[in-house]
C-alpha positions in Angstrom: 38.0 -0.7 -14.1 36.2 0.1 -11.0 34.6 -3.0 -8.7 30.9 -3.3 -9.7 31.2 -1.6 -13.2 29.4 -2.9 -16.1 31.8 -5.3 -17.6 30.6 -5.6 -20.9 28.3 -3.3 -23.1 26.7 -4.2 -26.6 25.5 -1.3 -28.7 24.4 -1.1 -32.0 21.9 1.4 -33.9 18.3 1.5 -33.7 16.3 -0.2 -36.5 13.9 2.7 -36.3 15.6 5.8 -36.0 19.7 4.9 -35.8 20.2 6.3 -32.4 22.6 3.9 -30.4 20.8 1.0 -28.2 22.9 -0.4 -25.6 22.6 -3.8 -23.9 24.5 -4.2 -20.6 23.2 -7.6 -19.6 23.8 -10.6 -21.7 20.0 -12.1 -20.6 18.2 -8.8 -22.1 16.6 -10.2 -25.3 14.0 -6.7 -25.8 14.9 -2.9 -25.4 13.0 0.0 -26.1 15.1 2.9 -27.9 15.1 6.2 -25.7 14.9 8.6 -28.7 12.0 7.0 -30.8 10.6 4.6 -28.5 10.8 1.5 -31.0 10.3 -1.7 -29.3 13.5 -3.9 -30.6 14.1 -7.6 -30.1 18.0 -8.8 -29.9 18.7 -12.0 -32.1 22.5 -12.5 -31.9 24.0 -9.3 -33.0 21.0 -8.3 -34.9 18.2 -5.8 -33.9 14.8 -6.4 -35.2 11.9 -3.8 -34.6 8.5 -5.0 -33.6 6.6 -1.8 -32.9 6.6 1.3 -30.9 6.1 1.6 -27.4 3.6 3.9 -25.4 5.0 6.8 -23.4 5.9 6.0 -19.7 3.4 7.2 -17.1 4.8 9.8 -15.1 4.9 7.9 -11.5 7.3 10.6 -9.7 9.6 7.6 -8.8 13.0 8.4 -7.2 14.6 5.9 -9.4 15.8 6.1 -12.9 17.7 4.3 -15.2 21.5 3.5 -14.7 21.0 4.1 -10.8 23.2 1.7 -8.8 23.0 0.0 -5.5 24.1 -2.9 -3.6 22.0 -6.0 -2.8 23.7 -8.2 -0.1 27.2 -8.3 -1.5 26.2 -8.0 -5.3 26.4 -4.5 -6.9 23.7 -3.9 -9.3 22.2 -1.2 -11.9 19.1 -0.5 -13.0 18.7 -0.9 -16.7 14.8 -1.2 -17.6 11.8 -0.5 -16.5 8.1 -2.2 -16.9 5.0 -0.3 -16.1 1.7 -2.8 -15.5 -1.6 -1.6 -14.9 -4.8 -3.5 -13.3 -8.2 -2.0 -12.3 -7.2 -0.3 -9.2 -4.0 1.3 -10.2 -0.1 0.8 -11.7 2.9 -0.6 -10.4 6.5 -0.8 -11.6 9.1 -3.3 -12.1 12.8 -2.2 -12.7 15.0 -4.7 -14.2 18.4 -5.0 -12.3 21.5 -6.0 -14.0 23.9 -7.6 -11.3 27.9 -7.6 -11.3 27.8 -11.4 -11.5 26.0 -11.4 -15.1 22.5 -12.5 -13.5 19.4 -10.2 -13.4 16.7 -9.4 -10.7 13.6 -7.2 -10.4 13.0 -4.3 -8.4 9.4 -3.8 -8.0 7.9 -0.4 -6.8 4.6 0.4 -5.6 3.7 3.4 -3.8 6.6 4.1 -1.7 7.3 0.1 -0.9 9.9 -2.1 -2.8 10.5 -5.7 -3.1 13.5 -7.0 -4.6 13.1 -10.4 -6.2 14.9 -13.2 -8.3 14.3 -16.0 -10.4 12.6 -18.7 -7.8 15.1 -21.5 -6.7 15.0 -25.1 -8.2 12.5 -26.7 -5.9 9.7 -23.8 -6.8 10.9 -24.2 -10.6 10.3 -27.8 -10.7 7.1 -27.5 -9.1 4.2 -27.9 -11.6 2.7 -24.6 -11.1 -1.4 -24.6 -11.7 -3.5 -22.4 -13.7 -4.1 -18.8 -11.9 -7.6 -19.8 -11.7 -6.5 -22.1 -8.8 -5.1 -19.9 -6.5 -8.2 -18.2 -4.3 -7.2 -15.1 -2.5 -7.1 -15.9 1.6 -6.3 -19.8 1.1 -3.0 -21.2 2.1 -1.1 -23.5 -0.3 2.1 -25.0 -0.6 4.7 -24.3 -3.4 8.2 -26.0 -3.6 7.3 -27.2 0.1 6.8 -24.1 1.5 3.6 -22.6 2.7 2.1 -19.5 1.4 -1.1 -17.7 1.6 -2.4 -16.2 -1.7 -2.8 -12.4 -1.3 -3.4 -11.4 -4.7 -4.6 -12.7 -8.2 -5.2 -9.9 -10.6 -5.6 -9.6 -14.2 -3.4 -7.2 -15.4 -1.4 -5.7 -18.5 1.8 -4.0 -19.6 1.1 -0.3 -20.4 4.7 0.9 -21.2 8.4 0.1 -20.9 12.1 1.8 -21.0 15.3 0.4 -21.4 16.5 -2.9 -22.0 14.1 -6.2 -20.8 14.6 -9.6 -19.8 11.2 -10.5 -21.1 8.3 -8.2 -22.6 4.6 -9.2 -22.6 2.7 -8.0 -25.1 1.4 -4.2 -24.7 -2.3 -4.0 -23.5 -2.8 -7.8 -23.8 -4.2 -8.9 -20.3 -2.7 -12.0 -18.5 -3.0 -13.3 -14.9 -0.4 -12.4 -12.0 -0.4 -14.2 -8.5 1.2 -13.4 -5.6 1.7 -15.5 -2.6 3.3 -14.5 0.6 4.9 -16.4 3.9 4.9 -15.7 7.5 8.5 -14.9 7.1 8.2 -12.0 4.7 9.1 -13.7 1.5 7.1 -12.9 -1.6 6.4 -15.5 -4.4 5.2 -13.9 -7.7 4.1 -16.2 -10.5 3.8 -14.2 -14.0 1.4 -16.0 -16.4 2.4 -13.4 -19.3 4.3 -16.1 -21.3 3.3 -19.7 -22.3 5.1 -21.2 -19.2 4.5 -19.4 -16.1 7.6 -17.4 -14.6 8.0 -17.9 -10.4 10.3 -15.3 -8.9 10.8 -14.8 -4.8 11.5 -11.9 -3.1 11.7 -9.5 0.0 10.9 -6.1 1.2 13.9 -3.7 0.8 14.3 0.0 1.6 16.0 2.6 -0.4 18.5 3.3 2.4 19.0 -0.5 2.5 20.0 -0.8 -1.1 22.6 2.1 -0.9 21.3 3.8 -4.1 23.0 6.3 -5.9 22.2 8.2 -8.9 18.3 8.4 -7.9 16.2 11.2 -9.5 15.9 14.6 -8.2 11.6 14.5 -7.5 11.6 17.2 -5.6 10.6 19.8 -8.1 7.8 17.7 -9.8 6.7 16.4 -6.3 6.2 19.8 -4.5 4.9 21.5 -7.6 1.8 19.2 -8.1 -0.9 19.1 -11.0 -4.0 21.3 -11.0 -7.2 21.1 -12.7 -10.9 22.0 -12.1 -13.3 20.0 -10.4 -15.8 18.3 -12.5 -18.8 18.9 -10.6 -18.4 22.7 -9.3 -15.4 24.0 -11.0 -13.2 24.6 -8.0 -9.6 24.4 -8.5 -8.1 20.9 -7.4 -4.4 20.4 -6.9 -2.8 16.6 -7.0 0.2 16.7 -4.6 1.3 13.0 -5.5 1.9 11.6 -8.8 0.7 8.1 -7.6 -2.8 9.3 -6.4 -5.7 7.5 -7.9 -8.4 9.4 -6.4 -8.9 12.7 -4.5 -11.5 14.8 -3.0 -12.5 18.6 -4.0 -12.1 20.9 -1.2 -14.9 22.9 -2.3 -17.9 20.3 -2.8 -16.3 17.2 -1.1 -17.0 15.3 -4.5 -14.8 12.4 -4.8 -12.8 12.3 -7.9 -11.6 9.3 -9.8 -8.0 10.0 -11.2 -7.1 6.5 -12.5 -7.4 7.6 -15.9 -5.1 10.4 -15.7 -6.0 14.1 -15.4 -6.1 14.1 -19.4 -9.1 11.6 -19.1 -12.5 12.1 -18.4 -13.0 12.5 -14.5 -15.6 10.5 -12.9 -17.1 11.9 -9.8 -19.2 10.9 -6.9 -20.8 13.7 -4.6 -20.3 13.4 -0.8 -22.8 14.5 1.7 -22.7 14.8 5.7 -18.7 16.0 5.5 -16.7 14.5 8.3 -13.9 17.3 10.1 -10.7 15.3 10.8 -8.8 16.4 14.0 -5.6 16.4 12.1 -5.9 19.0 9.0 -4.7 17.6 5.9 -1.3 19.0 4.7 -0.1 18.8 8.3 3.3 17.5 9.6 4.1 15.3 12.2 7.1 13.5 13.7 5.8 9.7 14.6 8.4 7.3 15.7 11.5 9.0 14.5 9.8 9.7 10.8 8.4 13.1 9.7 5.0 12.2 7.9 2.5 14.3 6.2 -1.0 13.9 6.3 -2.3 13.5 2.4 -5.6 11.8 3.1 -8.7 11.2 5.6 -11.4 8.7 5.5 -14.4 7.7 7.9 -15.3 4.0 7.8 -17.9 2.2 9.4 -18.1 -1.6 10.3 -20.6 -4.0 11.6 -20.0 -7.5 12.9 -21.9 -10.7 11.4 -23.5 -11.4 14.8 -24.8 -8.1 15.0 -25.7 -6.7 11.5 -27.5 -3.6 12.8 -25.2 -2.3 15.1 -22.8 0.0 13.4 -19.2 1.6 14.9 -17.4 4.1 13.2 -13.4 5.0 13.2 -11.0 7.5 10.9 -7.9 6.7 9.2 -5.4 9.4 8.2 -3.1 8.3 5.4 0.5 9.4 5.9 3.1 9.9 3.6 6.9 10.3 3.6 9.2 10.3 0.5 11.6 7.6 1.5 9.2 5.4 3.8 6.3 5.2 1.3 2.8 5.6 3.1 1.4 4.9 6.4 -2.2 4.9 8.4 -2.6 6.8 11.3 -5.8 5.0 13.0 -8.5 6.8 15.4 -10.5 4.2 16.8 -12.5 3.9 20.2 -9.7 1.6 21.6 -7.1 4.4 20.9 -4.7 5.8 18.1 -2.3 3.5 16.2 0.2 3.7 13.5 0.5 0.8 10.9 2.0 -0.1 7.7 1.1 -2.7 5.1 3.3 -5.8 5.4 5.2 -7.6 2.9 4.7 -11.2 4.3 1.5 -13.0 5.3 0.9 -14.0 8.9 0.5 -17.6 9.5 -2.7 -18.9 11.2 -2.5 -21.6 13.8 -3.6 -25.0 12.5 -7.2 -25.5 13.8 -7.2 -22.8 15.4 -8.5 -19.1 13.6 -8.3 -17.2 16.7 -4.5 -16.8 16.8 -1.8 -15.6 14.0 2.0 -15.7 13.9 4.1 -12.8 12.3 7.9 -12.5 12.6 7.9 -14.7 16.0 5.1 -12.7 17.4 1.9 -14.5 18.3 -1.6 -12.5 18.0 -4.7 -13.1 19.6 -8.2 -12.4 17.4 -9.9 -9.8 18.6 -12.7 -9.1 16.1 -14.2 -10.2 12.7 -16.2 -7.5 10.9 -17.0 -5.8 7.7 -15.8 -2.5 7.1 -17.3 0.5 4.6 -15.7 3.8 3.8 -18.3 6.3 4.3 -16.2 9.7 3.7 -13.2 10.7 2.3 -10.8 13.7 2.0 -7.6 14.3 0.5 -6.1 12.0 -1.9 -5.3 8.4 -2.1 -2.8 5.9 -4.0 -5.9 3.5 -4.6 -9.3 4.2 -6.5 -11.2 4.7 -3.2 -14.9 5.2 -3.6 -17.7 5.6 -1.0 -19.1 2.3 -0.1 -16.0 0.5 -0.8 -16.3 -2.6 1.2 -13.6 -5.4 3.0 -13.8 -8.2 5.1 -11.6 -7.7 8.3 -10.0 -9.5 11.2 -8.0 -7.5 13.8 -5.5 -9.1 16.0 -3.5 -7.7 18.9 -0.2 -8.9 21.2 0.0 -6.5 24.2 0.4 -3.1 22.1 1.2 -4.7 19.0 -1.6 -4.9 16.3 -2.1 -6.8 13.3 -5.0 -6.3 10.7 -6.3 -8.3 7.7 -8.6 -6.6 4.9 -9.8 -8.8 2.0 -11.5 -7.9 -1.0 -12.4 -10.3 -3.9 -8.8 -10.0 -5.6 -6.7 -9.0 -2.8 -5.8 -9.9 0.8 -3.7 -7.0 2.7 -2.0 -7.3 6.2 -1.1 -4.4 8.3 0.9 -4.4 11.5 1.8 -1.6 13.7 1.1 -0.8 17.2 -0.7 1.7 19.8 0.6 5.0 20.5 -0.4 7.4 23.1 -3.1 10.1 22.5 -0.7 12.9 23.9 2.1 11.8 21.6 -0.2 12.1 18.6 -1.4 15.6 19.6 2.6 16.6 20.2 3.4 15.3 17.2 1.2 17.4 14.9 1.6 20.3 17.3 -1.9 20.8 18.5 -1.2 20.1 22.2 -3.9 22.8 23.1 -6.8 20.4 21.9 -5.0 17.3 23.2 -8.3 16.6 25.2 -9.9 16.0 21.8 -7.4 13.4 21.3 -8.0 11.3 24.2 -9.4 7.6 24.0 -9.5 4.8 26.2 -5.6 4.5 26.2 -5.9 7.5 28.7 -6.8 6.4 32.3 -8.5 8.6 34.6 -6.9 7.1 37.6 -5.1 9.5 40.0 -1.2 9.3 40.3 -1.4 8.3 44.1 -1.7 4.7 45.4 -5.3 5.2 46.5 -8.7 6.7 45.1 -10.0 9.5 47.2 -13.5 9.8 48.6 -14.3 13.0 46.5 -13.3 11.2 43.2 -15.4 8.2 44.2 -18.5 10.8 44.4 -17.7 12.4 41.2 -17.5 8.6 39.3 -21.0 8.0 40.9 -22.2 11.6 39.7 -21.1 10.9 36.2 -22.3 7.4 36.0 -26.0 8.5 36.9 -25.8 11.3 34.2 -24.6 8.8 31.8 -27.5 6.4 32.8 -30.1 9.3 32.4 -28.7 10.2 29.0 -28.8 6.5 27.6 -32.6 6.4 28.7 -33.1 9.1 26.2 -30.6 8.0 23.6 -29.9 4.4 22.6 -27.0 5.3 19.9 -25.1 7.7 18.1 -24.1 8.2 14.3 -21.2 6.4 13.5 -21.1 8.2 10.2 -19.5 11.1 12.1 -17.9 9.9 15.4 -16.4 6.6 16.9 -19.4 5.3 18.7 -21.0 2.1 19.5 -24.5 1.1 21.1 -24.9 0.0 24.6 -26.0 -3.3 23.4 -22.3 -4.8 22.5 -19.3 -5.2 24.6 -17.0 -4.6 21.6 -14.0 -3.4 22.5 -12.1 -2.7 19.2 -13.1 0.3 17.5 -12.3 -0.6 13.9 -9.3 -1.6 11.8 -5.9 -1.2 12.6 -4.8 -0.7 9.3 -6.1 0.2 6.0 -6.9 -1.0 2.5 -3.9 -1.4 0.4 -4.6 -1.4 -3.5 -1.6 -2.9 -5.3 -0.3 -4.3 -2.1 0.0 -7.6 -3.8 2.3 -6.0 -6.1 5.1 -4.4 -3.6 
């Protein structure tokens, strides 16, 4: 028998339809018949039918049952799948049977993956408090290790497939809490049973897991789904299976897809459309990865110290089938490319101005409130106009760190500044590169000194600007990146983007 192959296989007829139901893991207690969707529980050598499972939500995942891979030195096989939902979306947990007889969970959420195993003895021995004890954004210790509470959601099981180590009651709400450490560890606490179950994990990539037997997703993902806009009747095509919101290209209405295409589609009208510099659907090569622009949002912010001053910036949602999602941010300070982090940075004791993540110390640049003003394209979270978060931006040289907090979730994003010329070149629009230039493009001459003519030109420009400022005190941040002359704020906005479901990656 080949190394890493299944060492045992237990198969009995389904009590619902008679088709074979197989168990590859000795720790699996439940299964869903692949033929009739009967939910069965194993008691010794006997299977008992306890109900019928809902159909799977097609999430266009590249993963599927019986795909296999390598985690560390252990081979594993995906033998079951649980799909959960919460108010802002869905995520999937794959039951992985390892070749040593133990089990693990591969969590999948919008192109991000976390491989988790049952928590070690120090966490298991800790008296886990009720879910209400965990306040999003707070720091706490579990099993002697410090974590930040990043998500506290009420969730429910919406579907399942294959063999499972546990099976919450279908549609019954329960709490799910996630905590993250500054070294990238994720601690999940599942309150779906009488005794809370804890697991720990870390972020992984599909390439790292060396997976084989993946699903061929190209046909479904490229075909997309189409329906008529509930406001104007124009055709709207959804390209990504995970999308929860999309904007109509004809009337700019923002359409809620969270209930599926077959459900009643809620929509909200959007006025004052903002034209993105990079067209939706554009392909670009950034930092060695091929990205496609699938969404665009313009956001506004204000500081607690000066709520009357508003500033604006833009975020492009990028997608890659293997890497998931990233954000290309266009702010006053320049362009940046960021991704949601798995871990939560550690704040310096007694110093809220500093944060440390993966060994790098960042300095706080700005704290502010952010609001979504305009949306185009499609998004993997249920984005709405007027959506608000509390943000903090940190920096260490060209490296960036940003947090966004809502009522039930805290999301961190990390990345770096990139040159405006590189952005224009990546999307093959060098002819418009002047439109991309921000504060990262210095007007200083290449020579060691500054010529007399240059000084005169600078003086003339300053005089013109002063004349203009005497006639106009502000611009409209709803349609451009700007700030009033009363503020010395240098940061143009969030380095990251709101990441619904980030607590479940």
